[in-house]
TORPA-4810 file (N, C-alpha, C, O; in nm, 3 decimals):
<nodes>
NODE_1_-0.243_-1.465_-0.569_-0.285_-1.622_-0.461_-0.156_-1.580_-0.332_-0.041_-1.535_-0.332_M
NODE_2_-0.272_-1.633_-0.220_-0.192_-1.625_-0.084_-0.110_-1.679_-0.053_-0.081_-1.778_-0.120_R
NODE_3_-0.029_-1.645_0.062_0.133_-1.717_0.052_0.097_-1.846_0.125_0.177_-1.934_0.093_I
NODE_4_0.005_-1.889_0.213_-0.043_-1.990_0.224_-0.113_-2.132_0.166_-0.114_-2.249_0.204_G
NODE_5_-0.176_-2.051_0.041_-0.216_-2.148_-0.081_-0.127_-2.239_-0.157_-0.130_-2.358_-0.187_A
NODE_6_-0.003_-2.082_-0.186_0.138_-2.155_-0.225_0.229_-2.206_-0.182_0.336_-2.223_-0.241_G
NODE_7_0.192_-2.253_-0.018_0.311_-2.308_0.032_0.253_-2.501_0.012_0.306_-2.608_-0.015_L
NODE_8_0.105_-2.443_0.051_0.032_-2.543_0.029_0.042_-2.624_-0.106_0.093_-2.736_-0.098_T
NODE_9_0.004_-2.585_-0.215_0.070_-2.610_-0.308_0.216_-2.679_-0.387_0.245_-2.751_-0.482_Q
NODE_10_0.266_-2.619_-0.303_0.417_-2.646_-0.339_0.461_-2.808_-0.255_0.535_-2.898_-0.298_A
NODE_11_0.373_-2.799_-0.105_0.367_-2.967_-0.053_0.353_-3.057_-0.138_0.412_-3.161_-0.169_V
NODE_12_0.243_-2.986_-0.181_0.160_-3.090_-0.223_0.258_-3.179_-0.368_0.296_-3.296_-0.369_R
NODE_13_0.275_-3.076_-0.474_0.386_-3.128_-0.609_0.491_-3.172_-0.518_0.534_-3.277_-0.565_Q
NODE_14_0.563_-3.140_-0.394_0.698_-3.201_-0.387_0.617_-3.332_-0.328_0.698_-3.423_-0.345_A
NODE_15_0.526_-3.376_-0.280_0.462_-3.501_-0.225_0.463_-3.590_-0.351_0.523_-3.698_-0.357_E
NODE_16_0.380_-3.528_-0.465_0.348_-3.585_-0.591_0.513_-3.664_-0.625_0.507_-3.779_-0.669_R
NODE_17_0.660_-3.599_-0.604_0.728_-3.598_-0.685_0.830_-3.712_-0.590_0.939_-3.755_-0.628_Q
NODE_18_0.742_-3.754_-0.421_0.796_-3.866_-0.388_0.895_-3.818_-0.269_0.990_-3.883_-0.223_G
NODE_19_0.843_-3.663_-0.223_0.976_-3.637_-0.144_0.880_-3.626_0.018_0.780_-3.565_0.058_I
NODE_20_0.974_-3.718_0.071_0.853_-3.707_0.232_0.851_-3.634_0.260_0.959_-3.575_0.257_A
NODE_21_0.745_-3.567_0.311_0.629_-3.461_0.400_0.741_-3.410_0.502_0.750_-3.288_0.512_P
NODE_22_0.819_-3.478_0.571_0.895_-3.462_0.688_1.004_-3.374_0.648_1.034_-3.271_0.708_E
NODE_23_1.063_-3.419_0.543_1.186_-3.315_0.493_1.140_-3.188_0.418_1.210_-3.087_0.408_L
NODE_24_0.993_-3.206_0.355_0.931_-3.085_0.320_0.925_-2.970_0.478_0.994_-2.869_0.487_I
NODE_25_0.854_-3.004_0.556_0.829_-2.920_0.641_0.959_-2.884_0.708_0.972_-2.768_0.746_Y
NODE_26_1.077_-2.989_0.730_1.167_-2.914_0.772_1.270_-2.835_0.730_1.366_-2.786_0.789_D
NODE_27_1.216_-2.827_0.566_1.329_-2.730_0.506_1.202_-2.598_0.526_1.272_-2.498_0.507_L
NODE_28_1.138_-2.574_0.539_1.009_-2.463_0.528_1.072_-2.424_0.691_1.097_-2.304_0.702_I
NODE_29_1.103_-2.512_0.823_1.091_-2.474_0.939_1.210_-2.393_0.905_1.193_-2.274_0.932_E
NODE_30_1.335_-2.423_0.850_1.477_-2.391_0.828_1.449_-2.253_0.761_1.462_-2.157_0.837_Q
NODE_31_1.424_-2.236_0.676_1.384_-2.123_0.583_1.311_-2.039_0.616_1.345_-1.923_0.596_A
NODE_32_1.171_-2.073_0.685_1.119_-1.948_0.806_1.252_-1.905_0.910_1.293_-1.789_0.899_S
NODE_33_1.317_-1.991_1.004_1.364_-1.935_1.083_1.478_-1.831_1.052_1.517_-1.735_1.119_E
NODE_34_1.525_-1.885_0.918_1.688_-1.810_0.822_1.597_-1.666_0.784_1.645_-1.553_0.800_E
NODE_35_1.479_-1.687_0.739_1.392_-1.542_0.742_1.392_-1.462_0.855_1.440_-1.349_0.862_G
NODE_36_1.317_-1.546_0.976_1.344_-1.458_1.078_1.491_-1.377_1.159_1.484_-1.267_1.215_A
NODE_37_1.624_-1.462_1.148_1.684_-1.427_1.168_1.754_-1.268_1.076_1.824_-1.178_1.124_R
NODE_38_1.707_-1.281_0.951_1.783_-1.158_0.850_1.641_-1.079_0.890_1.668_-0.966_0.931_R
NODE_39_1.517_-1.102_0.889_1.499_-0.948_0.909_1.513_-0.884_1.035_1.524_-0.761_1.039_A
NODE_40_1.513_-0.974_1.167_1.558_-0.909_1.284_1.674_-0.862_1.236_1.655_-0.741_1.220_L
NODE_41_1.799_-0.892_1.199_1.937_-0.835_1.176_1.915_-0.723_1.108_1.979_-0.624_1.146_A
NODE_42_1.814_-0.705_0.984_1.803_-0.555_0.948_1.739_-0.426_1.002_1.763_-0.310_0.969_Q
NODE_43_1.625_-0.487_1.119_1.612_-0.391_1.229_1.708_-0.394_1.313_1.675_-0.345_1.421_L
NODE_44_1.834_-0.440_1.308_1.927_-0.427_1.436_1.887_-0.478_1.571_1.925_-0.416_1.671_G
NODE_45_1.801_-0.606_1.586_1.787_-0.682_1.689_1.815_-0.813_1.669_1.746_-0.912_1.693_L
NODE_46_1.939_-0.802_1.616_2.001_-0.961_1.620_2.100_-1.023_1.730_2.127_-1.140_1.755_S
NODE_47_2.145_-0.900_1.788_2.213_-0.922_1.869_2.113_-0.966_2.066_1.996_-0.961_2.103_D
NODE_48_2.250_-1.005_2.137_2.179_-1.045_2.264_2.087_-0.912_2.368_1.991_-0.929_2.444_G
NODE_49_2.142_-0.814_2.343_2.050_-0.681_2.391_1.914_-0.681_2.370_1.841_-0.631_2.456_Q
NODE_50_1.852_-0.746_2.233_1.741_-0.705_2.155_1.620_-0.706_2.237_1.538_-0.616_2.219_A
NODE_51_1.597_-0.804_2.332_1.471_-0.831_2.445_1.475_-0.713_2.504_1.368_-0.653_2.494_G
NODE_52_1.569_-0.650_2.568_1.604_-0.502_2.680_1.571_-0.434_2.576_1.466_-0.371_2.590_T
NODE_53_1.638_-0.422_2.450_1.553_-0.289_2.367_1.476_-0.343_2.366_1.458_-0.362_2.486_D
NODE_54_1.395_-0.397_2.310_1.254_-0.381_2.304_1.170_-0.349_2.458_1.129_-0.239_2.493_I
NODE_55_1.166_-0.402_2.491_1.135_-0.367_2.665_1.168_-0.256_2.683_1.073_-0.194_2.730_T
NODE_56_1.274_-0.183_2.666_1.282_-0.064_2.690_1.206_0.022_2.574_1.199_0.142_2.601_E
NODE_57_1.149_-0.017_2.453_1.131_0.055_2.365_0.977_0.088_2.431_0.941_0.203_2.456_L
NODE_58_0.902_-0.018_2.452_0.779_-0.024_2.533_0.752_0.064_2.610_0.659_0.144_2.605_R
NODE_59_0.852_0.050_2.702_0.834_0.172_2.856_0.813_0.308_2.813_0.741_0.395_2.860_L
NODE_60_0.908_0.311_2.692_0.953_0.478_2.681_0.782_0.544_2.563_0.739_0.657_2.543_L
NODE_61_0.735_0.412_2.517_0.627_0.435_2.392_0.502_0.443_2.540_0.438_0.547_2.556_L
NODE_62_0.485_0.335_2.625_0.392_0.374_2.740_0.441_0.520_2.803_0.337_0.585_2.793_D
NODE_63_0.499_0.574_2.838_0.592_0.741_2.865_0.507_0.803_2.814_0.434_0.878_2.880_S
NODE_64_0.495_0.787_2.688_0.474_0.897_2.580_0.342_0.910_2.590_0.291_1.022_2.592_W
NODE_65_0.268_0.793_2.596_0.150_0.780_2.590_0.068_0.856_2.746_-0.024_0.935_2.766_R
NODE_66_0.155_0.782_2.823_0.069_0.888_2.917_0.128_1.000_2.985_0.087_1.039_3.095_D
NODE_67_0.235_1.059_2.916_0.255_1.260_2.882_0.159_1.291_2.783_0.087_1.386_2.813_V
NODE_68_0.140_1.245_2.684_0.020_1.295_2.589_-0.118_1.298_2.647_-0.189_1.398_2.644_R
NODE_69_-0.150_1.190_2.697_-0.259_1.190_2.774_-0.250_1.313_2.879_-0.301_1.418_2.840_R
NODE_70_-0.197_1.313_2.991_-0.162_1.392_3.113_-0.178_1.515_3.036_-0.263_1.587_3.089_T
NODE_71_-0.119_1.574_2.914_-0.089_1.697_2.861_-0.241_1.728_2.813_-0.284_1.842_2.830_A
NODE_72_-0.340_1.610_2.741_-0.412_1.677_2.696_-0.539_1.704_2.756_-0.629_1.766_2.699_L
NODE_73_-0.546_1.654_2.882_-0.637_1.641_3.003_-0.577_1.774_3.094_-0.671_1.839_3.139_Q
NODE_74_-0.453_1.827_3.130_-0.419_1.933_3.157_-0.475_2.052_3.042_-0.501_2.161_3.092_A
NODE_75_-0.492_2.040_2.915_-0.574_2.164_2.857_-0.661_2.187_2.842_-0.700_2.302_2.824_L
NODE_76_-0.768_2.031_2.846_-0.924_2.051_2.852_-0.951_2.116_3.009_-1.068_2.150_3.029_V
NODE_77_-0.878_2.131_3.095_-0.906_2.155_3.259_-0.895_2.308_3.238_-0.995_2.379_3.237_R
NODE_78_-0.755_2.364_3.220_-0.748_2.479_3.164_-0.877_2.550_3.087_-0.925_2.651_3.138_W
NODE_79_-0.922_2.506_2.986_-0.984_2.553_2.918_-1.155_2.550_2.937_-1.246_2.610_2.880_L
NODE_80_-1.151_2.453_3.040_-1.279_2.453_3.113_-1.299_2.578_3.210_-1.401_2.645_3.228_M
NODE_81_-1.157_2.594_3.277_-1.181_2.737_3.398_-1.170_2.834_3.306_-1.258_2.917_3.329_R
NODE_82_-1.085_2.874_3.184_-1.099_2.965_3.127_-1.301_3.003_3.108_-1.371_3.098_3.143_L
NODE_83_-1.323_2.904_3.052_-1.471_2.911_2.986_-1.546_2.935_3.120_-1.599_3.045_3.134_C
NODE_84_-1.557_2.824_3.244_-1.631_2.936_3.337_-1.596_3.061_3.448_-1.659_3.125_3.533_F
NODE_85_-1.465_3.058_3.399_-1.475_3.213_3.453_-1.490_3.367_3.375_-1.501_3.483_3.415_S
NODE_86_-1.485_3.314_3.271_-1.594_3.417_3.170_-1.711_3.396_3.191_-1.784_3.495_3.185_A
NODE_87_-1.762_3.289_3.217_-1.945_3.321_3.229_-1.927_3.336_3.393_-2.045_3.315_3.422_L
NODE_88_-1.871_3.354_3.506_-1.919_3.392_3.619_-1.849_3.590_3.578_-1.875_3.699_3.627_I
NODE_89_-1.783_3.556_3.497_-1.752_3.720_3.497_-1.844_3.767_3.441_-1.893_3.864_3.499_L
NODE_90_-1.908_3.725_3.313_-2.035_3.763_3.236_-2.135_3.819_3.337_-2.180_3.932_3.353_G
NODE_91_-2.158_3.690_3.408_-2.311_3.683_3.589_-2.226_3.839_3.584_-2.254_3.929_3.505_L
NODE_92_-2.140_3.844_3.668_-2.124_3.896_3.795_-2.104_4.055_3.668_-1.981_4.063_3.665_A
NODE_93_-2.128_4.107_3.625_-2.148_4.225_3.526_-2.303_4.240_3.496_-2.351_4.353_3.503_V
NODE_94_-2.379_4.140_3.465_-2.508_4.134_3.415_-2.557_4.171_3.506_-2.633_4.265_3.485_K
NODE_95_-2.547_4.123_3.654_-2.592_4.129_3.750_-2.540_4.249_3.808_-2.593_4.262_3.918_F
NODE_96_-2.472_4.328_3.788_-2.365_4.457_3.820_-2.320_4.441_3.923_-2.293_4.548_3.979_K
NODE_97_-2.294_4.340_3.986_-2.187_4.283_4.102_-2.066_4.321_4.067_-1.977_4.334_4.152_L
NODE_98_-2.048_4.341_3.951_-1.874_4.443_3.901_-1.922_4.505_3.792_-2.005_4.481_3.704_L
NODE_99_-1.829_4.609_3.826_-1.866_4.749_3.745_-1.740_4.768_3.655_-1.658_4.857_3.678_Q
NODE_100_-1.726_4.653_3.520_-1.602_4.677_3.471_-1.577_4.790_3.402_-1.460_4.814_3.372_L
NODE_101_-1.715_4.907_3.352_-1.689_5.016_3.283_-1.606_5.107_3.358_-1.502_5.146_3.304_G
NODE_102_-1.640_5.156_3.500_-1.525_5.170_3.586_-1.373_5.165_3.583_-1.286_5.252_3.583_Q
NODE_103_-1.373_5.051_3.580_-1.250_5.021_3.544_-1.205_5.056_3.460_-1.104_5.121_3.486_I
NODE_104_-1.224_5.048_3.366_-1.176_5.065_3.208_-1.186_5.206_3.150_-1.163_5.247_3.037_F
NODE_105_-1.235_5.280_3.281_-1.300_5.446_3.264_-1.379_5.508_3.169_-1.389_5.614_3.108_G
NODE_106_-1.443_5.379_3.184_-1.616_5.427_3.088_-1.766_5.514_3.170_-1.867_5.539_3.104_Q
</nodes>
């Protein structure tokens, strides 16, 4: 059973027993707020600095993503340079513009 469907069923049952819908919804609202407070307290986010902490964590996460992306781009650039250098070196040897055999003693 879904939570929403169970809540709807509980509200209907309470209404059948003569409890005012406003009272039911007030109780649900109070219970929701208390549950949210407890959840935030368990996460250590119940003090006045919680908003600042969340903002700092988001900035840190954004910075980490930027660093990771930049590092990956740098790695790809270096690999491409390495491949192009090897290709140019191979072409130079192929067209006898460079004599690697003489350099390595052959």
